[in-house]
N, CA, C, O and the ligand as a Tripos MOL2 file, in Angstrom:
@<TRIPOS>MOLECULE
protein
  249   247    63     0     0
PROTEIN
NO_CHARGES

@<TRIPOS>ATOM
      1 N           1.5320   49.9590   27.5720 N.3       1 MET1
      2 CA          1.6480   49.1450   28.7990 C.3       1 MET1
      3 C           1.6380   47.6550   28.4440 C.2       1 MET1
      4 O           2.5130   46.9060   28.8780 O.2       1 MET1
      5 N           0.6500   47.2300   27.6570 N.am      2 SER2
      6 CA          0.5610   45.8110   27.3170 C.3       2 SER2
      7 C           1.7020   45.4160   26.3720 C.2       2 SER2
      8 O           2.1500   44.2690   26.3830 O.2       2 SER2
      9 N           2.1590   46.3470   25.5750 N.am      3 ASP3
     10 CA          3.2740   46.0640   24.6730 C.3       3 ASP3
     11 C           4.5270   45.7180   25.4700 C.2       3 ASP3
     12 O           5.2790   44.8160   25.1000 O.2       3 ASP3
     13 N           4.7420   46.4320   26.5560 N.am      4 LEU4
     14 CA          5.9120   46.2150   27.4000 C.3       4 LEU4
     15 C           5.8550   44.8170   28.0190 C.2       4 LEU4
     16 O           6.8680   44.1210   28.0830 O.2       4 LEU4
     17 N           4.6820   44.4170   28.4700 N.am      5 LYS5
     18 CA          4.5310   43.1070   29.0970 C.3       5 LYS5
     19 C           4.8240   41.9960   28.0810 C.2       5 LYS5
     20 O           5.4660   40.9960   28.4020 O.2       5 LYS5
     21 N           4.3500   42.1900   26.8790 N.am      6 GLU6
     22 CA          4.5660   41.1990   25.8300 C.3       6 GLU6
     23 C           6.0560   41.0250   25.5460 C.2       6 GLU6
     24 O           6.5310   39.9050   25.3550 O.2       6 GLU6
     25 N           6.7780   42.1210   25.5190 N.am      7 THR7
     26 CA          8.2120   42.0710   25.2500 C.3       7 THR7
     27 C           8.9270   41.2860   26.3430 C.2       7 THR7
     28 O           9.8360   40.5070   26.0580 O.2       7 THR7
     29 N           8.5220   41.4900   27.5860 N.am      8 VAL8
     30 CA          9.1470   40.7810   28.7000 C.3       8 VAL8
     31 C           8.8810   39.2900   28.6050 C.2       8 VAL8
     32 O           9.7670   38.4710   28.8480 O.2       8 VAL8
     33 N           7.6600   38.9520   28.2530 N.am      9 GLU9
     34 CA          7.2950   37.5380   28.1420 C.3       9 GLU9
     35 C           8.0610   36.8470   27.0190 C.2       9 GLU9
     36 O           8.3420   35.6510   27.0970 O.2       9 GLU9
     37 N           8.3910   37.5850   25.9990 N.am     10 LYS10
     38 CA          9.0750   36.9910   24.8560 C.3      10 LYS10
     39 C          10.5920   37.1500   24.9440 C.2      10 LYS10
     40 O          11.2990   37.0140   23.9450 O.2      10 LYS10
     41 N          11.0810   37.4380   26.1450 N.am     11 ALA11
     42 CA         12.5250   37.5500   26.3110 C.3      11 ALA11
     43 C          13.1180   36.1910   26.6680 C.2      11 ALA11
     44 O          12.5030   35.4090   27.3940 O.2      11 ALA11
     45 N          14.2920   35.9210   26.1640 N.am     12 ILE12
     46 CA         14.9810   34.6590   26.4610 C.3      12 ILE12
     47 C          16.3970   34.9610   26.9530 C.2      12 ILE12
     48 O          16.9140   36.0630   26.7720 O.2      12 ILE12
     49 N          16.9980   33.9700   27.5700 N.am     13 LYS13
     50 CA         18.3740   34.1230   28.0370 C.3      13 LYS13
     51 C          19.2890   33.4120   27.0530 C.2      13 LYS13
     52 O          19.0990   32.2330   26.7520 O.2      13 LYS13
     53 N          20.2630   34.1250   26.5670 N.am     14 CYS14
     54 CA         21.2180   33.5290   25.6420 C.3      14 CYS14
     55 C          22.0120   32.4390   26.3650 C.2      14 CYS14
     56 O          22.5960   32.7080   27.4150 O.2      14 CYS14
     57 N          22.0450   31.2280   25.8350 N.am     15 PRO15
     58 CA         22.7580   30.1300   26.4930 C.3      15 PRO15
     59 C          24.2750   30.3340   26.5010 C.2      15 PRO15
     60 O          24.9910   29.6810   27.2610 O.2      15 PRO15
     61 N          24.7410   31.2130   25.6790 N.am     16 GLN16
     62 CA         26.1800   31.4250   25.5460 C.3      16 GLN16
     63 C          26.6830   32.4980   26.5060 C.2      16 GLN16
     64 O          27.6090   32.2410   27.2750 O.2      16 GLN16
     65 N          26.0980   33.6880   26.4810 N.am     17 CYS17
     66 CA         26.6030   34.7820   27.3030 C.3      17 CYS17
     67 C          25.6480   35.1170   28.4400 C.2      17 CYS17
     68 O          25.9170   36.0350   29.2140 O.2      17 CYS17
     69 N          24.5290   34.3860   28.5600 N.am     18 LYS18
     70 CA         23.5440   34.5640   29.6340 C.3      18 LYS18
     71 C          22.8980   35.9390   29.6150 C.2      18 LYS18
     72 O          22.3550   36.3930   30.6220 O.2      18 LYS18
     73 N          22.9580   36.5850   28.4930 N.am     19 LYS19
     74 CA         22.3530   37.8990   28.3580 C.3      19 LYS19
     75 C          20.8800   37.7220   28.0250 C.2      19 LYS19
     76 O          20.5170   36.8550   27.2300 O.2      19 LYS19
     77 N          20.0420   38.5360   28.6290 N.am     20 THR20
     78 CA         18.6120   38.4710   28.3270 C.3      20 THR20
     79 C          18.3360   39.2570   27.0560 C.2      20 THR20
     80 O          18.6730   40.4360   26.9500 O.2      20 THR20
     81 N          17.7200   38.5850   26.1010 N.am     21 VAL21
     82 CA         17.4370   39.2330   24.8250 C.3      21 VAL21
     83 C          15.9770   39.0360   24.4580 C.2      21 VAL21
     84 O          15.3670   38.0240   24.8050 O.2      21 VAL21
     85 N          15.4310   39.9990   23.7620 N.am     22 ALA22
     86 CA         14.0520   39.8850   23.3140 C.3      22 ALA22
     87 C          13.9870   38.9620   22.1160 C.2      22 ALA22
     88 O          14.8300   39.0180   21.2200 O.2      22 ALA22
     89 N          12.9810   38.1180   22.1130 N.am     23 VAL23
     90 CA         12.8140   37.1820   20.9940 C.3      23 VAL23
     91 C          12.4170   37.9410   19.7310 C.2      23 VAL23
     92 O          12.8000   37.5770   18.6190 O.2      23 VAL23
     93 N          11.6530   38.9870   19.9270 N.am     24 ASN24
     94 CA         11.2140   39.7960   18.7870 C.3      24 ASN24
     95 C          12.4080   40.2800   17.9770 C.2      24 ASN24
     96 O          13.3740   40.8110   18.5250 O.2      24 ASN24
     97 N          12.3270   40.0900   16.6700 N.am     25 ASP25
     98 CA         13.3390   40.6390   15.7900 C.3      25 ASP25
     99 C          14.7140   40.0260   16.0600 C.2      25 ASP25
    100 O          15.7330   40.6970   15.8960 O.2      25 ASP25
    101 N          14.7480   38.7680   16.4700 N.am     26 ASN26
    102 CA         16.0270   38.1220   16.7390 C.3      26 ASN26
    103 C          16.1390   36.8560   15.8840 C.2      26 ASN26
    104 O          15.5380   35.8320   16.2120 O.2      26 ASN26
    105 N          16.8950   36.9220   14.8050 N.am     27 PRO27
    106 CA         17.0180   35.7560   13.9120 C.3      27 PRO27
    107 C          17.9830   34.7010   14.4380 C.2      27 PRO27
    108 O          18.1260   33.6360   13.8370 O.2      27 PRO27
    109 N          18.6450   34.9880   15.5540 N.am     28 TYR28
    110 CA         19.6670   34.0670   16.0650 C.3      28 TYR28
    111 C          19.2040   33.2740   17.2750 C.2      28 TYR28
    112 O          20.0190   32.7210   18.0140 O.2      28 TYR28
    113 N          17.8970   33.2200   17.4760 N.am     29 MET29
    114 CA         17.3500   32.4750   18.6000 C.3      29 MET29
    115 C          17.9390   31.0750   18.7090 C.2      29 MET29
    116 O          18.1910   30.4760   17.6640 O.2      29 MET29
    117 N          18.1810   30.5020   19.8880 N.am     30 PRO30
    118 CA         17.9580   31.1620   21.1750 C.3      30 PRO30
    119 C          19.1400   32.0030   21.6230 C.2      30 PRO30
    120 O          19.2590   32.3140   22.8080 O.2      30 PRO30
    121 N          20.0000   32.3700   20.7150 N.am     31 PHE31
    122 CA         21.1670   33.1740   21.0680 C.3      31 PHE31
    123 C          20.8760   34.6410   20.8290 C.2      31 PHE31
    124 O          19.9300   34.9920   20.1240 O.2      31 PHE31
    125 N          21.7060   35.5060   21.4300 N.am     32 CYS32
    126 CA         21.4450   36.9350   21.3310 C.3      32 CYS32
    127 C          22.0110   37.5040   20.0380 C.2      32 CYS32
    128 O          21.5570   38.5450   19.5630 O.2      32 CYS32
    129 N          22.9880   36.8320   19.4770 N.am     33 SER33
    130 CA         23.6370   37.3820   18.2900 C.3      33 SER33
    131 C          24.2550   36.2590   17.4680 C.2      33 SER33
    132 O          24.3240   35.1130   17.9110 O.2      33 SER33
    133 N          24.6950   36.5980   16.2860 N.am     34 GLU34
    134 CA         25.3350   35.6130   15.4180 C.3      34 GLU34
    135 C          26.6120   35.0910   16.0700 C.2      34 GLU34
    136 O          26.9530   33.9160   15.9380 O.2      34 GLU34
    137 N          27.3030   35.9650   16.7670 N.am     35 ARG35
    138 CA         28.5680   35.5930   17.4060 C.3      35 ARG35
    139 C          28.3570   34.4680   18.4140 C.2      35 ARG35
    140 O          29.0890   33.4780   18.4070 O.2      35 ARG35
    141 N          27.3550   34.6230   19.2810 N.am     36 CYS36
    142 CA         27.0790   33.6000   20.2890 C.3      36 CYS36
    143 C          26.6340   32.3080   19.6210 C.2      36 CYS36
    144 O          26.9740   31.2190   20.0860 O.2      36 CYS36
    145 N          25.8980   32.4160   18.5660 N.am     37 LYS37
    146 CA         25.4340   31.2370   17.8480 C.3      37 LYS37
    147 C          26.6260   30.4760   17.2710 C.2      37 LYS37
    148 O          26.6760   29.2490   17.3550 O.2      37 LYS37
    149 N          27.5780   31.1890   16.6910 N.am     38 MET38
    150 CA         28.7440   30.5520   16.0920 C.3      38 MET38
    151 C          29.6380   29.9240   17.1530 C.2      38 MET38
    152 O          30.1730   28.8340   16.9490 O.2      38 MET38
    153 N          29.8020   30.6090   18.2920 N.am     39 VAL39
    154 CA         30.6270   30.0720   19.3760 C.3      39 VAL39
    155 C          30.0590   28.7410   19.8420 C.2      39 VAL39
    156 O          30.7980   27.7810   20.0560 O.2      39 VAL39
    157 N          28.7470   28.6910   19.9980 N.am     40 ASP40
    158 CA         28.1110   27.4590   20.4610 C.3      40 ASP40
    159 C          28.2300   26.3570   19.4130 C.2      40 ASP40
    160 O          28.4880   25.1980   19.7390 O.2      40 ASP40
    161 N          28.0420   26.7300   18.1740 N.am     41 LEU41
    162 CA         28.1170   25.7550   17.0780 C.3      41 LEU41
    163 C          29.5260   25.1780   16.9810 C.2      41 LEU41
    164 O          29.6950   23.9730   16.7880 O.2      41 LEU41
    165 N          30.5280   26.0270   17.1130 N.am     42 GLU42
    166 CA         31.9140   25.5670   17.0320 C.3      42 GLU42
    167 C          32.2450   24.6390   18.1850 C.2      42 GLU42
    168 O          32.9330   23.6350   18.0020 O.2      42 GLU42
    169 N          31.7580   24.9710   19.3690 N.am     43 ALA43
    170 CA         31.9950   24.1230   20.5410 C.3      43 ALA43
    171 C          31.3400   22.7730   20.3420 C.2      43 ALA43
    172 O          31.9210   21.7390   20.6710 O.2      43 ALA43
    173 N          30.1530   22.7800   19.8120 N.am     44 TRP44
    174 CA         29.4150   21.5360   19.5750 C.3      44 TRP44
    175 C          30.1230   20.6920   18.5100 C.2      44 TRP44
    176 O          30.2620   19.4780   18.6620 O.2      44 TRP44
    177 N          30.5640   21.3400   17.4380 N.am     45 LEU45
    178 CA         31.2230   20.6180   16.3550 C.3      45 LEU45
    179 C          32.5620   20.0460   16.8130 C.2      45 LEU45
    180 O          32.8780   18.8980   16.5020 O.2      45 LEU45
    181 N          33.3530   20.8300   17.5470 N.am     46 SER46
    182 CA         34.6590   20.3450   17.9890 C.3      46 SER46
    183 C          34.4900   19.1810   18.9510 C.2      46 SER46
    184 O          35.2880   18.2440   18.9380 O.2      46 SER46
    185 N          33.4640   19.2300   19.7800 N.am     47 GLY47
    186 CA         33.1990   18.1250   20.6970 C.3      47 GLY47
    187 C          32.8090   16.8810   19.9330 C.2      47 GLY47
    188 O          33.1900   15.7690   20.2990 O.2      47 GLY47
    189 N          32.0540   17.0700   18.8820 N.am     48 ARG48
    190 CA         31.6080   15.9510   18.0690 C.3      48 ARG48
    191 C          32.7860   15.3210   17.3320 C.2      48 ARG48
    192 O          32.9030   14.0980   17.2520 O.2      48 ARG48
    193 N          33.6500   16.1690   16.8000 N.am     49 TYR49
    194 CA         34.8020   15.6580   16.0620 C.3      49 TYR49
    195 C          35.7400   14.8980   16.9950 C.2      49 TYR49
    196 O          36.3280   13.8870   16.6080 O.2      49 TYR49
    197 N          35.8780   15.3900   18.2270 N.am     50 LYS50
    198 CA         36.7350   14.7420   19.2070 C.3      50 LYS50
    199 C          36.2390   13.3160   19.4600 C.2      50 LYS50
    200 O          37.0230   12.3670   19.4830 O.2      50 LYS50
    201 N          34.9290   13.1870   19.6480 N.am     51 ILE51
    202 CA         34.3490   11.8750   19.9420 C.3      51 ILE51
    203 C          34.5760   10.9260   18.7610 C.2      51 ILE51
    204 O          34.9740    9.7780   18.9590 O.2      51 ILE51
    205 N          34.3250   11.3960   17.5370 N.am     52 SER52
    206 CA         34.4650   10.5190   16.3770 C.3      52 SER52
    207 C          35.9340   10.1660   16.1550 C.2      52 SER52
    208 O          36.2500    9.0800   15.6680 O.2      52 SER52
    209 N          36.8290   11.0900   16.5140 N.am     53 GLU53
    210 CA         38.2600   10.8100   16.4020 C.3      53 GLU53
    211 C          38.6460    9.6730   17.3450 C.2      53 GLU53
    212 O          39.3820    8.7610   16.9690 O.2      53 GLU53
    213 N          38.1410    9.7410   18.5670 N.am     54 GLU54
    214 CA         38.4530    8.7040   19.5480 C.3      54 GLU54
    215 C          37.9290    7.3480   19.0750 C.2      54 GLU54
    216 O          38.5800    6.3180   19.2450 O.2      54 GLU54
    217 N          36.7410    7.3770   18.4820 N.am     55 LYS55
    218 CA         36.1550    6.1290   17.9840 C.3      55 LYS55
    219 C          37.0160    5.5470   16.8700 C.2      55 LYS55
    220 O          37.2400    4.3390   16.8120 O.2      55 LYS55
    221 N          37.4930    6.4170   15.9900 N.am     56 ASN56
    222 CA         38.3420    5.9620   14.8900 C.3      56 ASN56
    223 C          39.6320    5.3390   15.4250 C.2      56 ASN56
    224 O          40.0890    4.3090   14.9300 O.2      56 ASN56
    225 N          40.2060    5.9740   16.4330 N.am     57 ASN57
    226 CA         41.4280    5.4300   17.0310 C.3      57 ASN57
    227 C          41.1640    4.0550   17.6210 C.2      57 ASN57
    228 O          42.0080    3.1610   17.5440 O.2      57 ASN57
    229 N          40.0090    3.8970   18.1990 N.am     58 ASP58
    230 CA         39.6410    2.6140   18.8010 C.3      58 ASP58
    231 C          39.5960    1.5230   17.7190 C.2      58 ASP58
    232 O          40.0900    0.4100   17.9010 O.2      58 ASP58
    233 N          39.0040    1.8810   16.6250 N.am     59 ILE59
    234 CA         38.8600    0.9030   15.5240 C.3      59 ILE59
    235 C          40.2530    0.5110   14.9920 C.2      59 ILE59
    236 O          40.5220   -0.6620   14.7360 O.2      59 ILE59
    237 N          41.1180    1.5000   14.8350 N.am     60 ILE60
    238 CA         42.4760    1.2310   14.3370 C.3      60 ILE60
    239 C          43.2380    0.3620   15.3520 C.2      60 ILE60
    240 O          43.9740   -0.5530   14.9820 O.2      60 ILE60
    241 N          43.0390    0.6750   16.6350 N.am     61 PHE61
    242 CA         43.7580   -0.0480   17.6880 C.3      61 PHE61
    243 C          43.3270   -1.5160   17.7500 C.2      61 PHE61
    244 O          44.1410   -2.4040   18.0040 O.2      61 PHE61
    245 N          42.0400   -1.7530   17.5130 N.am     62 ASN62
    246 CA         41.5480   -3.1280   17.5500 C.3      62 ASN62
    247 C          42.0410   -3.9000   16.3210 C.2      62 ASN62
    248 O          41.7310   -5.0820   16.1690 O.2      62 ASN62
    249 ZN         24.7970   35.8600   23.7110 Zn       63 ZN63
@<TRIPOS>BOND
     1     1     2 1
     2     2     3 1
     3     3     4 2
     4     3     5 am
     5     5     6 1
     6     6     7 1
     7     7     8 2
     8     7     9 am
     9     9    10 1
    10    10    11 1
    11    11    12 2
    12    11    13 am
    13    13    14 1
    14    14    15 1
    15    15    16 2
    16    15    17 am
    17    17    18 1
    18    18    19 1
    19    19    20 2
    20    19    21 am
    21    21    22 1
    22    22    23 1
    23    23    24 2
    24    23    25 am
    25    25    26 1
    26    26    27 1
    27    27    28 2
    28    27    29 am
    29    29    30 1
    30    30    31 1
    31    31    32 2
    32    31    33 am
    33    33    34 1
    34    34    35 1
    35    35    36 2
    36    35    37 am
    37    37    38 1
    38    38    39 1
    39    39    40 2
    40    39    41 am
    41    41    42 1
    42    42    43 1
    43    43    44 2
    44    43    45 am
    45    45    46 1
    46    46    47 1
    47    47    48 2
    48    47    49 am
    49    49    50 1
    50    50    51 1
    51    51    52 2
    52    51    53 am
    53    53    54 1
    54    54    55 1
    55    55    56 2
    56    55    57 am
    57    57    58 1
    58    58    59 1
    59    59    60 2
    60    59    61 am
    61    61    62 1
    62    62    63 1
    63    63    64 2
    64    63    65 am
    65    65    66 1
    66    66    67 1
    67    67    68 2
    68    67    69 am
    69    69    70 1
    70    70    71 1
    71    71    72 2
    72    71    73 am
    73    73    74 1
    74    74    75 1
    75    75    76 2
    76    75    77 am
    77    77    78 1
    78    78    79 1
    79    79    80 2
    80    79    81 am
    81    81    82 1
    82    82    83 1
    83    83    84 2
    84    83    85 am
    85    85    86 1
    86    86    87 1
    87    87    88 2
    88    87    89 am
    89    89    90 1
    90    90    91 1
    91    91    92 2
    92    91    93 am
    93    93    94 1
    94    94    95 1
    95    95    96 2
    96    95    97 am
    97    97    98 1
    98    98    99 1
    99    99   100 2
   100    99   101 am
   101   101   102 1
   102   102   103 1
   103   103   104 2
   104   103   105 am
   105   105   106 1
   106   106   107 1
   107   107   108 2
   108   107   109 am
   109   109   110 1
   110   110   111 1
   111   111   112 2
   112   111   113 am
   113   113   114 1
   114   114   115 1
   115   115   116 2
   116   115   117 am
   117   117   118 1
   118   118   119 1
   119   119   120 2
   120   119   121 am
   121   121   122 1
   122   122   123 1
   123   123   124 2
   124   123   125 am
   125   125   126 1
   126   126   127 1
   127   127   128 2
   128   127   129 am
   129   129   130 1
   130   130   131 1
   131   131   132 2
   132   131   133 am
   133   133   134 1
   134   134   135 1
   135   135   136 2
   136   135   137 am
   137   137   138 1
   138   138   139 1
   139   139   140 2
   140   139   141 am
   141   141   142 1
   142   142   143 1
   143   143   144 2
   144   143   145 am
   145   145   146 1
   146   146   147 1
   147   147   148 2
   148   147   149 am
   149   149   150 1
   150   150   151 1
   151   151   152 2
   152   151   153 am
   153   153   154 1
   154   154   155 1
   155   155   156 2
   156   155   157 am
   157   157   158 1
   158   158   159 1
   159   159   160 2
   160   159   161 am
   161   161   162 1
   162   162   163 1
   163   163   164 2
   164   163   165 am
   165   165   166 1
   166   166   167 1
   167   167   168 2
   168   167   169 am
   169   169   170 1
   170   170   171 1
   171   171   172 2
   172   171   173 am
   173   173   174 1
   174   174   175 1
   175   175   176 2
   176   175   177 am
   177   177   178 1
   178   178   179 1
   179   179   180 2
   180   179   181 am
   181   181   182 1
   182   182   183 1
   183   183   184 2
   184   183   185 am
   185   185   186 1
   186   186   187 1
   187   187   188 2
   188   187   189 am
   189   189   190 1
   190   190   191 1
   191   191   192 2
   192   191   193 am
   193   193   194 1
   194   194   195 1
   195   195   196 2
   196   195   197 am
   197   197   198 1
   198   198   199 1
   199   199   200 2
   200   199   201 am
   201   201   202 1
   202   202   203 1
   203   203   204 2
   204   203   205 am
   205   205   206 1
   206   206   207 1
   207   207   208 2
   208   207   209 am
   209   209   210 1
   210   210   211 1
   211   211   212 2
   212   211   213 am
   213   213   214 1
   214   214   215 1
   215   215   216 2
   216   215   217 am
   217   217   218 1
   218   218   219 1
   219   219   220 2
   220   219   221 am
   221   221   222 1
   222   222   223 1
   223   223   224 2
   224   223   225 am
   225   225   226 1
   226   226   227 1
   227   227   228 2
   228   227   229 am
   229   229   230 1
   230   230   231 1
   231   231   232 2
   232   231   233 am
   233   233   234 1
   234   234   235 1
   235   235   236 2
   236   235   237 am
   237   237   238 1
   238   238   239 1
   239   239   240 2
   240   239   241 am
   241   241   242 1
   242   242   243 1
   243   243   244 2
   244   243   245 am
   245   245   246 1
   246   246   247 1
   247   247   248 2
@<TRIPOS>SUBSTRUCTURE
     1 MET1         2 RESIDUE 1 A MET
     2 SER2         6 RESIDUE 1 A SER
     3 ASP3        10 RESIDUE 1 A ASP
     4 LEU4        14 RESIDUE 1 A LEU
     5 LYS5        18 RESIDUE 1 A LYS
     6 GLU6        22 RESIDUE 1 A GLU
     7 THR7        26 RESIDUE 1 A THR
     8 VAL8        30 RESIDUE 1 A VAL
     9 GLU9        34 RESIDUE 1 A GLU
    10 LYS10       38 RESIDUE 1 A LYS
    11 ALA11       42 RESIDUE 1 A ALA
    12 ILE12       46 RESIDUE 1 A ILE
    13 LYS13       50 RESIDUE 1 A LYS
    14 CYS14       54 RESIDUE 1 A CYS
    15 PRO15       58 RESIDUE 1 A PRO
    16 GLN16       62 RESIDUE 1 A GLN
    17 CYS17       66 RESIDUE 1 A CYS
    18 LYS18       70 RESIDUE 1 A LYS
    19 LYS19       74 RESIDUE 1 A LYS
    20 THR20       78 RESIDUE 1 A THR
    21 VAL21       82 RESIDUE 1 A VAL
    22 ALA22       86 RESIDUE 1 A ALA
    23 VAL23       90 RESIDUE 1 A VAL
    24 ASN24       94 RESIDUE 1 A ASN
    25 ASP25       98 RESIDUE 1 A ASP
    26 ASN26      102 RESIDUE 1 A ASN
    27 PRO27      106 RESIDUE 1 A PRO
    28 TYR28      110 RESIDUE 1 A TYR
    29 MET29      114 RESIDUE 1 A MET
    30 PRO30      118 RESIDUE 1 A PRO
    31 PHE31      122 RESIDUE 1 A PHE
    32 CYS32      126 RESIDUE 1 A CYS
    33 SER33      130 RESIDUE 1 A SER
    34 GLU34      134 RESIDUE 1 A GLU
    35 ARG35      138 RESIDUE 1 A ARG
    36 CYS36      142 RESIDUE 1 A CYS
    37 LYS37      146 RESIDUE 1 A LYS
    38 MET38      150 RESIDUE 1 A MET
    39 VAL39      154 RESIDUE 1 A VAL
    40 ASP40      158 RESIDUE 1 A ASP
    41 LEU41      162 RESIDUE 1 A LEU
    42 GLU42      166 RESIDUE 1 A GLU
    43 ALA43      170 RESIDUE 1 A ALA
    44 TRP44      174 RESIDUE 1 A TRP
    45 LEU45      178 RESIDUE 1 A LEU
    46 SER46      182 RESIDUE 1 A SER
    47 GLY47      186 RESIDUE 1 A GLY
    48 ARG48      190 RESIDUE 1 A ARG
    49 TYR49      194 RESIDUE 1 A TYR
    50 LYS50      198 RESIDUE 1 A LYS
    51 ILE51      202 RESIDUE 1 A ILE
    52 SER52      206 RESIDUE 1 A SER
    53 GLU53      210 RESIDUE 1 A GLU
    54 GLU54      214 RESIDUE 1 A GLU
    55 LYS55      218 RESIDUE 1 A LYS
    56 ASN56      222 RESIDUE 1 A ASN
    57 ASN57      226 RESIDUE 1 A ASN
    58 ASP58      230 RESIDUE 1 A ASP
    59 ILE59      234 RESIDUE 1 A ILE
    60 ILE60      238 RESIDUE 1 A ILE
    61 PHE61      242 RESIDUE 1 A PHE
    62 ASN62      246 RESIDUE 1 A ASN
    63 ZN63       249 GROUP 0 **** ****
């Protein structure tokens, strides 16, 4: 009974697919899987590269 409660308390929502996953035994926190972790990382990296690209264009334009 208490084990079940603990599992619920340690559950998180994956920011990528909104799936509820248990924190226990999850090396990809706060994501549910490696796939969701990579999707988020790629989105973050591409957004970052876009910004730095725009900055570079600005410098060249000036
Ligand atoms: Zn996920």
